[in-house]
C-alpha positions in Angstrom: 0.1 0.2 0.1 1.5 3.3 -0.8 2.6 5.6 1.6 -0.5 8.0 2.3 0.1 11.8 1.4 -0.8 14.7 3.7 -3.1 17.4 1.8 -4.8 20.3 2.9 -7.9 20.1 4.3 -10.5 20.7 2.2 -8.6 20.2 -0.7 -10.6 20.6 -4.7 -10.6 16.8 -5.1 -12.6 16.4 -1.6 -15.0 19.0 -2.7 -15.4 17.0 -5.9 -16.0 13.8 -4.3 -18.6 15.4 -2.1 -20.4 16.6 -5.5 -20.3 13.2 -7.0 -22.0 11.5 -3.9 -24.7 13.9 -3.8 -25.6 13.5 -7.3 -26.1 9.9 -7.2 -26.7 7.5 -9.8 -30.0 5.4 -10.8 -28.7 2.6 -8.8 -28.4 4.6 -5.7 -31.6 6.5 -6.2 -33.1 5.5 -2.4 -29.6 7.3 -0.9 -30.7 10.5 -3.0 -34.4 10.6 -2.1 -33.5 10.2 1.8 -31.2 13.0 1.0 -33.8 14.7 -0.6 -35.9 14.4 1.9 -33.4 15.7 4.7 -32.9 18.6 2.6 -36.7 19.4 2.3 -36.9 18.7 6.5 -34.2 21.1 7.1 -36.0 23.4 4.4 -39.3 24.2 5.9 -38.4 23.2 9.6 -36.2 26.6 9.5 -38.9 28.6 7.4 -41.4 27.4 9.8 -39.7 28.1 13.0 -39.1 31.7 11.2 -42.9 32.1 10.0 -44.0 30.8 13.8 -41.8 33.0 15.8 -42.3 36.2 13.1 -45.9 35.6 14.0 -45.7 35.6 17.3 -43.3 38.8 17.6 -45.8 40.1 15.8 -48.5 39.4 17.6 -46.8 40.9 20.7 -45.5 44.1 19.3 -49.2 45.0 17.4 -50.5 44.0 21.3 -48.2 46.1 22.9 -48.2 49.2 20.5 -52.0 48.9 20.4 -52.3 48.6 24.6 -49.9 51.0 25.3 -50.5 53.8 22.7 -54.3 53.5 23.9 -54.0 53.1 27.6 -51.1 55.0 28.4 -47.9 54.0 30.7 -48.3 55.4 34.3 -51.6 55.5 36.1 -52.1 58.3 39.2 -54.8 57.7 41.4 -55.5 60.1 44.2 -56.0 58.1 47.5 -59.4 58.6 50.2 -60.5 61.5 48.2 -61.4 63.1 45.5 -59.1 63.7 42.9 -59.9 67.7 42.7 -56.0 68.8 42.2 -56.0 67.2 39.1 -54.6 70.0 37.3 -51.5 70.9 39.6 -51.0 67.6 39.7 -50.6 67.5 35.8 -48.0 70.4 35.8 -45.9 68.8 38.7 -45.7 65.0 36.8 -44.9 66.9 33.1 -42.3 68.7 34.5 -40.5 65.3 35.2 -37.8 64.9 32.0 -38.9 61.6 29.7 -42.9 62.7 30.1 -44.2 63.8 26.9 -48.3 64.4 27.8 -50.4 63.9 31.0 -54.1 63.4 30.7 -57.0 63.7 33.2 -59.3 61.1 32.4 -63.2 60.5 33.9 -63.9 56.2 33.5 -67.3 54.8 33.9 -69.4 51.9 32.1 -72.7 52.2 30.4 -75.1 50.8 28.5 -75.2 52.0 25.2 -78.5 51.8 22.6 -79.6 52.8 19.8 -83.3 52.0 17.4 -81.5 48.9 16.8 -79.5 47.3 19.3 -78.4 47.9 23.1 -74.3 47.1 23.8 -72.2 47.4 26.8 -69.5 50.5 26.8 -67.0 52.1 28.0 -67.0 55.8 28.8 -64.0 57.8 29.1 -64.1 61.5 29.2 -60.7 63.7 28.0 -59.9 66.5 26.7 -59.7 67.6 23.2 -55.8 67.8 23.6 -55.7 64.4 25.4 -57.6 62.6 22.4 -55.3 64.2 20.3 -52.6 63.4 21.9 -52.9 59.5 20.9 -52.1 59.0 17.6 -53.6 55.6 17.8 -56.9 57.2 18.1 -55.8 60.5 16.4 -54.6 59.0 13.5 -57.0 56.3 12.6 -60.4 58.6 12.5 -62.5 57.1 9.7 -65.6 59.7 9.5 -66.1 63.1 11.4 -63.5 65.5 13.1 -61.7 65.5 16.8 -61.8 69.1 16.4 -63.7 71.5 18.4 -64.2 68.1 20.6 -64.3 69.8 24.1 -67.3 72.4 22.6 -69.5 69.9 21.5 -71.7 67.3 23.1 -70.9 64.4 20.8 -68.9 61.8 21.6 -66.7 59.3 19.7 -66.9 55.7 19.2 -65.1 52.9 17.5 -66.2 51.6 13.9 -67.4 48.1 15.0 -69.8 49.6 17.7 -71.3 51.8 15.1 -71.8 49.1 12.6 -73.3 47.1 15.6 -75.8 50.1 16.9 -76.1 50.6 13.0 -75.5 54.6 13.4 -73.5 56.9 11.4 -71.9 59.9 11.6 -74.3 62.5 13.2 -76.7 59.8 14.5 -77.7 59.7 18.2 -77.0 56.9 20.8 -78.2 57.2 24.3 -75.7 56.0 27.3 -77.6 54.7 30.2 -75.3 54.7 33.1 -76.4 52.7 36.6 -75.8 55.8 39.2 -77.5 58.8 38.4 -79.5 61.7 40.8 -80.4 60.5 44.2 -84.3 60.6 45.0 -86.9 59.7 47.6 -86.8 56.5 45.7 -83.3 55.8 45.4 -80.8 56.0 42.9 -82.3 56.5 39.2 -80.3 55.5 36.3 -78.4 58.6 34.3 -80.1 58.6 30.8 -78.7 60.9 28.3 -78.9 61.2 24.1 -75.6 62.2 22.3 -75.0 62.6 18.6 -72.1 60.9 17.2 -69.2 63.3 16.2 -66.5 60.7 15.3 -65.9 57.2 14.2 -62.3 55.7 14.9 -60.9 52.0 13.6 -58.0 51.2 16.1 -57.6 48.0 14.4 -58.2 46.2 17.7 -61.5 44.9 18.2 -62.4 44.8 21.6 -61.6 48.8 21.4 -63.5 49.5 18.2 -66.8 47.6 19.6 -66.3 49.2 23.8 -65.0 51.9 23.6 -66.8 55.8 23.8 -64.8 59.4 24.2 -66.7 62.4 25.5 -65.4 65.6 26.4 -64.0 66.0 30.2 -66.5 68.7 30.8 -70.0 66.7 29.6 -68.2 63.5 31.4 -68.3 65.1 35.0 -71.4 66.0 34.4 -73.0 63.0 33.2 -71.1 61.0 36.0 -71.7 63.5 39.0 -68.1 64.3 39.1 -68.0 68.2 38.9 -64.3 69.6 39.3 -62.8 66.2 39.5 -61.1 63.2 37.7 -60.4 59.6 38.5 -57.0 59.3 37.5 -54.2 60.9 35.0 -53.1 58.6 32.4 -49.1 59.7 31.6 -47.4 59.1 28.3 -43.3 58.6 28.1 -40.9 58.8 25.9 -39.3 55.2 26.5 -42.3 52.7 27.9 -39.7 49.8 28.4 -37.9 52.3 30.9 -40.4 52.9 32.8 -39.1 51.8 36.0 -36.4 54.4 35.5 -39.1 57.1 35.4 -41.1 56.0 38.8 -39.0 57.0 41.2 -38.8 60.8 39.8 -42.3 60.9 39.1 -43.5 59.7 42.3 -41.1 62.9 43.9 -43.0 64.9 42.1 -46.4 63.9 42.6 -46.3 64.3 46.0 -48.6 62.6 49.0 -51.6 61.2 48.5 -50.9 59.9 45.1 -50.5 56.2 44.0 -48.7 55.5 40.9 -49.2 52.0 38.9 -47.5 51.1 35.6 -48.2 49.0 32.1 -46.1 46.5 33.5 -48.6 45.5 36.9 -51.5 46.4 34.8 -50.3 43.6 32.1 -48.2 41.4 33.8 -50.0 38.2 33.4 -50.7 39.2 29.9 -47.3 39.7 28.7 -45.6 36.9 30.9 -48.1 34.3 29.3 -47.2 35.4 25.5 -43.5 35.0 26.7 -43.8 32.1 28.0 -46.0 30.5 25.0 -43.0 31.9 22.2 -40.6 29.9 24.1 -42.5 26.9 24.3 -43.2 27.3 20.2 -39.6 27.8 19.6 -38.6 24.6 21.8 -41.5 22.4 20.0 -40.6 23.9 16.6 -37.2 23.4 17.0 -37.6 19.7 16.9 -38.4 19.5 13.4 -34.8 20.7 12.6 -33.5 18.2 14.9 -35.8 15.6 13.1 -34.4 16.6 9.8 -30.8 16.5 11.3 -31.1 13.0 12.3 -32.3 12.5 8.8 -28.9 13.6 7.6 -27.2 11.4 9.7 -29.2 8.0 8.4 -28.5 9.2 4.7 -25.2 9.7 5.2 -24.5 6.1 6.9 -26.2 4.6 3.9 -23.8 6.3 1.7 -21.1 5.1 4.1 -22.1 1.9 3.5 -22.6 2.1 0.1 -19.3 3.4 -0.6 -16.9 1.4 1.4 -15.4 0.4 -2.0 -14.9 3.5 -3.1 -13.7 4.5 0.5 -11.2 1.3 0.0 -9.4 2.8 -3.4 -9.0 5.9 -1.9 -7.1 4.5 1.1 -5.0 2.3 -0.9 -4.2 5.5 -3.2 -3.0 7.6 -0.5 -6.0 9.4 0.8 -5.8 10.1 4.7 -8.4 9.4 7.2 -9.1 13.1 7.4 -9.5 13.6 3.9 -12.6 10.4 3.8 -14.1 12.3 6.9 -13.9 15.8 5.0 -15.4 14.8 2.0 -18.3 13.0 4.1 -18.5 16.0 6.0 -19.1 18.0 3.0 -21.5 16.0 1.5 -23.6 15.9 4.7 -23.4 19.8 5.6 -23.9 21.0 2.0 -27.6 19.1 2.5 -27.8 21.2 6.1 -26.5 24.2 4.5 -28.3 24.8 1.7 -31.4 23.5 3.3 -30.9 26.0 6.0 -30.3 29.3 3.9 -33.5 27.8 1.6 -35.5 28.0 4.7 -34.3 30.8 5.4 -35.1 32.8 2.3 -38.6 31.0 2.5 -39.6 32.1 5.8 -38.8 35.6 4.8 -40.9 35.7 1.7 -43.4 34.0 3.1 -43.5 36.1 6.4 -43.7 39.4 3.9 -47.0 38.1 2.0 -48.1 36.7 4.8 -51.8 38.3 5.1 -52.2 37.9 1.3 -51.6 34.2 2.2 -54.0 34.2 4.9 -56.5 35.8 2.6 -56.0 33.5 -0.8 -56.7 30.6 2.2 -59.5 32.4 3.5 -61.5 32.7 0.0 -59.8 29.0 -1.0 -61.6 27.2 1.9 -64.5 29.4 2.6 -63.5 30.0 6.4 -62.3 32.8 8.4 -58.7 32.1 9.5 -58.2 34.6 11.9 -61.6 36.2 13.7 -60.5 39.6 14.9 -63.5 38.4 17.7 -61.1 36.1 18.7 -57.9 37.2 18.4 -58.3 40.9 18.8 -56.3 42.1 15.5 -57.7 42.7 12.1 -54.7 41.5 10.4 -52.2 38.9 10.6 -48.7 40.4 11.6 -45.4 39.3 11.2 -42.0 40.9 12.2 -38.7 38.9 11.6 -36.4 39.6 14.4 -32.8 39.7 12.9 -31.1 38.7 16.0 -33.8 35.9 16.9 -33.7 34.8 12.9 -30.0 34.5 12.9 -30.4 32.1 16.1 -32.3 29.9 14.5 -30.1 29.7 11.2 -27.3 29.1 13.7 -29.1 26.9 15.4 -29.4 24.7 12.1 -26.3 24.8 10.7 -24.9 23.6 14.3 -27.2 20.7 13.9 -26.8 20.2 10.4 -23.0 19.9 10.9 -23.1 18.0 14.2 -25.2 15.2 12.7 -22.4 14.6 9.8 -19.7 13.6 12.4 -20.3 10.4 13.4 -21.0 9.2 10.0 -17.8 10.9 8.7 -15.8 9.3 11.4 -17.1 5.7 10.9 -16.0 6.5 6.9 -12.3 7.8 8.2 -12.3 4.3 10.4 -13.0 2.2 7.6 -10.2 -1.1 7.1 -9.2 -1.1 3.5 -8.9 -4.6 3.8 -12.0 -5.7 5.5 -13.5 -3.7 2.8 -12.1 -5.3 -0.5 -12.1 -8.7 1.2 -14.9 -10.0 -0.9 -14.6 -7.8 -4.1 
């Protein structure tokens, strides 16, 4: 047997052999089929993982933006007595660095009636400057206007509420509050009719169907709270750094005022989303792992089938390392190309995901994403570059690791044993 010749790692002949093994001949078609399934598994696994994580990120970001863009970031309450000095509190809180706006609000529940239907609604008394400071509302007014909101006794309602009540701009709706005037016979409900001066659409069905905005002075009269408010809602520039501003704001607000941030109000909701996101990542990663195991089985069959070729290469001077690298390139090529194909497929699918949903709805005749269930009117997908990079890296690492054992077995093959019965 001629002496082995040390060649540099990943020499051209190693890549040539790997390409020839990937292009199996007709009698080796079964091995080619296994390689094809491994490629498809890696590609679909990576694409599925990218798509699902992008959709979950999209849901989280959409809900985050809508909930915080509508409800504020910090709530300031008066403890033990009516909140009548809210104007001074607004000035003190607004002076804290990082605060965008502080909104005095009256909040209350009411029954909403029209000639067609009755619904439960949530009334928010707010100033014109305050409602215009909410881009989620001010930028999504579909009919009417918010100009002169303080001077008119009209209300702004959501698109879904308007459709349910079958009212248009200028039509009247009746609000019925359970707590009204005190009489010798007890408390009577307060009933008043208001014209609809604006109709908005936030894209979140829960808000569009229940929320009613009323001018603050009128809300104070309607709920019998003259000269007072229920709460101050504070918008800050960096909601993700709310804990940094809570201390200075508490000192500025003074004693008697209690502060609550959005994390405490929505802690359970966002915790559930985060746990679900992590669990889905782990479960879907198993798809990539199964595809990597297919690479192992395919390579093991290829090594067994190419035993004679390996023996001849060894007798011609190929080193064990060269043989190992040939099969390492063969298996890793399936994983690398499959991962890159899955990356492209996932990105393309995410960029057209809502069109895909609408196409499937037309083909199946069903509603794949009911806004009354999922709260959103469209299917969001936000691809996070770091997360996608981690998915691609995980798939590449698994693909390379899957080739190590079969490649090692190929390099350990004894040429004498392989050629004994040839």
